[in-house]
C-alpha positions, 0 to 999 in steps of 0.5 A, spaced: 390 209 425 385 206 421 378 207 422 376 199 423 382 199 428 379 205 432 372 201 432 375 195 434 379 198 440 372 202 442 369 195 442 374 192 446 374 186 441 379 181 442 378 178 434 383 181 429 381 187 425 380 183 419 373 180 422 371 187 421 373 188 414 369 181 413 363 184 416 363 190 412 364 187 405 358 182 407 354 189 408 357 191 401 355 185 397 348 184 400 346 191 401 343 190 407 343 184 412 339 183 419 344 182 425 342 175 425 344 174 418 351 177 419 351 173 426 350 166 422 355 168 416 360 170 420 360 165 426 360 172 431 355 173 437 349 178 435 352 182 441 358 184 437 354 185 431 350 190 434 356 193 437 359 194 430 353 197 427 353 202 433 360 204 431 359 204 424 353 209 425 357 213 430 363 214 424 357 215 419 359 209 415 352 206 416 344 208 415 341 210 422 335 207 421 332 201 419 336 195 417 343 194 417 346 198 411 352 201 409 351 209 407 355 212 401 361 213 406 361 206 408 361 204 400 366 208 398 371 205 404 370 198 402 371 200 394 377 204 396 380 201 402 378 193 401 379 193 393 372 192 391 372 198 386 373 194 380 370 188 382 363 185 378 359 184 385 353 181 381 358 176 378 361 175 385 355 174 388 352 169 383 358 164 385 354 162 391 349 159 386 352 152 385 349 152 378 353 159 376 359 156 380 359 151 375 359 155 369 364 160 372 369 153 373 367 151 366 369 158 363 376 158 367 377 151 365 377 153 357 382 158 359 387 154 363 387 148 359 391 150 353 396 153 358 396 147 363 398 143 357 404 147 355 407 148 362 414 145 364 415 138 364 415 136 372 422 135 375 422 129 379 428 131 383 424 136 386 418 132 388 414 135 382 407 132 380 402 136 376 396 137 379 390 137 375 387 143 372 380 141 376 384 141 382 387 148 381 380 151 379 377 148 386 383 151 390 381 158 387 374 157 388 376 155 396 380 162 396 374 166 393 369 164 398 373 169 403 370 176 401 377 179 403 381 175 398 382 181 393 385 185 398 390 179 401 397 178 399 397 171 397 403 167 396 404 160 393 410 157 396 412 153 390 407 153 384 408 147 379 401 147 379 400 154 376 394 155 381 397 163 381 395 163 374 388 160 375 387 165 381 389 171 376 384 168 371 379 168 376 380 175 378 380 178 371 374 175 370 371 178 376 374 185 374 380 185 378 386 184 373 389 190 376 391 186 382 398 186 384 398 181 391 399 175 388 406 172 389 410 165 387 417 163 390 420 157 387 426 154 386 425 152 379 427 157 375 424 154 368 417 154 372 418 162 374 419 164 367 413 160 364 409 164 370 412 170 368 410 169 360 403 167 361 402 173 366 405 178 360 401 174 355 394 175 359 396 182 361 396 181 369 401 181 374 404 175 378 410 177 382 415 171 382 422 170 386 427 164 386 428 162 393 431 156 395 428 154 402 434 150 405 438 157 405 437 162 411 434 168 408 430 175 411 423 172 410 419 178 411 412 177 414 408 180 408 403 174 407 395 173 409 395 167 405 400 162 404 399 156 399 404 150 399 405 143 396 411 141 399 415 135 398 412 128 400 417 127 406 416 129 413 423 133 413 420 137 407 414 138 410 418 141 416 422 145 412 416 148 408 411 149 414 417 153 418 418 157 412 411 159 411 410 161 418 416 165 417 412 169 411 406 169 415 403 176 416 400 175 423 395 171 427 390 172 422 394 169 417 392 162 414 397 156 411 393 152 406 397 145 406 397 140 401 400 133 403 399 126 402 396 121 406 401 116 409 402 110 414 398 111 421 405 112 424 407 118 419 400 121 419 401 122 427 408 125 425 404 130 420 399 132 426 405 133 431 409 137 426 403 142 426 401 142 433 408 143 435 409 149 431 402 152 435 398 152 428 391 151 429 387 146 424 381 149 422 379 144 416 381 138 413 379 136 406 381 129 404 383 127 397 382 135 395 388 135 390 389 130 384 395 129 381 398 127 374 404 122 376 404 123 383 404 115 384 408 115 391 402 119 394 396 115 390 395 121 385 391 125 391 393 129 397 389 132 403 388 139 404 389 142 411 387 149 412 391 152 418 391 158 422 397 162 425 396 163 432 399 168 437 404 163 439 405 160 432 413 159 431 417 156 426 421 150 428 427 152 423 428 159 424 429 163 418 436 165 420 438 158 419 440 154 413 437 147 413 442 141 411 437 135 411 435 131 405 428 133 403 426 130 397 424 123 396 429 122 391 434 124 396 432 119 401 429 114 398 433 113 391 430 108 386 431 106 379 425 103 375 424 098 369 420 098 363 420 093 357 418 096 350 412 093 348 415 093 341 421 089 341 421 087 349 428 091 350 428 092 358 430 100 360 432 102 366 430 110 368 430 114 375 436 115 380 443 116 376 440 115 369 439 120 364 431 119 363 428 120 370 420 119 368 416 115 364 414 121 361 421 123 359 422 115 356 415 116 352 418 122 349 425 119 348 422 113 345 426 106 345 433 106 344 433 100 340 426 100 336 424 108 337 417 105 340 414 109 345 409 104 349 412 101 355 410 096 360 412 097 367 416 091 370 418 093 377 423 097 381 430 097 385 432 101 391 438 104 390 443 104 396 446 112 396 449 111 403 457 109 403 456 107 410 451 101 409 454 094 410 450 090 404 448 083 407 444 081 401 439 082 395 432 081 396 428 080 389 420 081 390 416 078 384 408 079 383 406 074 377 400 076 374 395 072 370 398 065 370 396 058 369 391 057 374 392 049 374 399 050 375 398 054 381 393 049 384 398 043 383 403 043 389 407 038 385 408 042 379 410 048 383 415 044 387 418 042 381 418 049 378 422 052 384 427 046 384 428 047 377 429 054 377 434 054 383 438 049 380 438 053 373 441 059 377 446 055 381 442 056 388 444 051 393 438 048 396 439 046 403 432 043 404 425 045 402 418 044 404 411 045 400 404 045 402 397 044 398 391 048 401 384 047 401 380 048 396 387 050 392 393 054 393 400 052 394 406 055 399 413 053 399 420 055 401 427 053 399 432 054 404 438 056 401 445 056 403 445 063 400 438 065 404 431 063 401 426 062 395 419 062 397 412 062 393 405 063 395 399 062 390 392 064 389 389 060 383 383 064 384 386 070 382 391 067 377 397 070 381 403 068 385 408 072 390 415 070 390 421 072 394 428 070 393 433 073 398 441 071 396 446 074 401 451 072 395 452 076 389 447 075 384 447 078 377 442 074 373 435 077 376 432 079 369 433 072 366 431 069 373 424 073 373 423 071 365 424 064 367 419 064 372 414 068 368 415 062 362 414 056 368 408 059 371 405 062 364 404 069 367 402 074 362 404 080 366 409 081 372 412 086 376 418 086 381 422 090 386 429 089 388 431 091 395 439 092 397 438 089 404 443 091 410 445 095 416 
């Protein structure tokens, strides 16, 4: 039996043995510590520290006089058994200084930036959105706060952010380039190949494995720390959390979960998912992660530090397949509309199209003039269900930077709305318009097809319009352009929703 397990049993300690490993490392790093200092650092009561000291002296790991200090036997144990033999402890200790930590982060940034600039393009079908280099470095610094990090098996369950590479770069700078305890499991084979190539070029090891989490598998409980940034959906979170639990080594393991803020009811569901699996929330770092192109989560997400407990269990068993849709594109498919700034060509990208993202569109260029500058014009939800009974189309338009004099005039707005309705053969049953004080207009046309409404904010040069038609309407582009001309708008965006049951 490991000597620290024997000491734990002698102490009748209910804490996991990893607590004693951490205490031993702190003694090694700082040469000597008072019982009070160790108590404050470890959040353990002084009687436990005192009992540990007695056991270390008993087994010839610590000096038998003066301050609490390891002897050569204790030092040798930390180096050989807890992976500190190669660590530059002076450099590691300096990371507790804010100034030195910033220097270290800057050094990492210089190494990582060219690698991150060449990483594979995001796969939006997998809800990928690359985290910034700074975010990956901040993740590494958080991991380095744990003195056991050099011994732990660390798994990145999905790693399009390349945090595994950032961590290995940090290990290498601290003298631990020989580590073989970093693992990546991902469904993106291009990403896995890229990580392997970077590891080879830098002469370190990152263990990679292709893994589809929706498939039943033998999920070995091998990992002390599991870092995961799941799809933006609750079903994706449910699956990734369950698989992370199935891969967690024991009740001292941690799951570091990145997940975006949602509406209050959905945030409650996130909390429920965590609690229902008997995970303990140790900490939450709001808006810890920042992304390029993660607009669906406002380019930020929170970081949850979750502790696995003796009663933690996965809602989805590792022995079971998972058939629910987990990606945003599956659950909420959309197309987006962009207008070429050079020739005004309207281009549709997204679900079912060859081009999925604006980054891909810029690379492909406009199919008419080969320009590469585009203006976002709106989006449309795609109905992917064959069971939906389509009852109508709902066009939501934001007209910006309009002529404020037009927006102030109830007469002008009424005239514009009626003319547009007539031009596009919308059958007006009745209408009503109201002038607000000191300014602003609201109006509604009740149509045989449904309704056409407007609300204006002259002080912001802005108008919000809705058209809902329960018959076929194929003129949305011309309709929106006519509104833009009539309101003299310099900018606009729109959404198209297919309404039904």
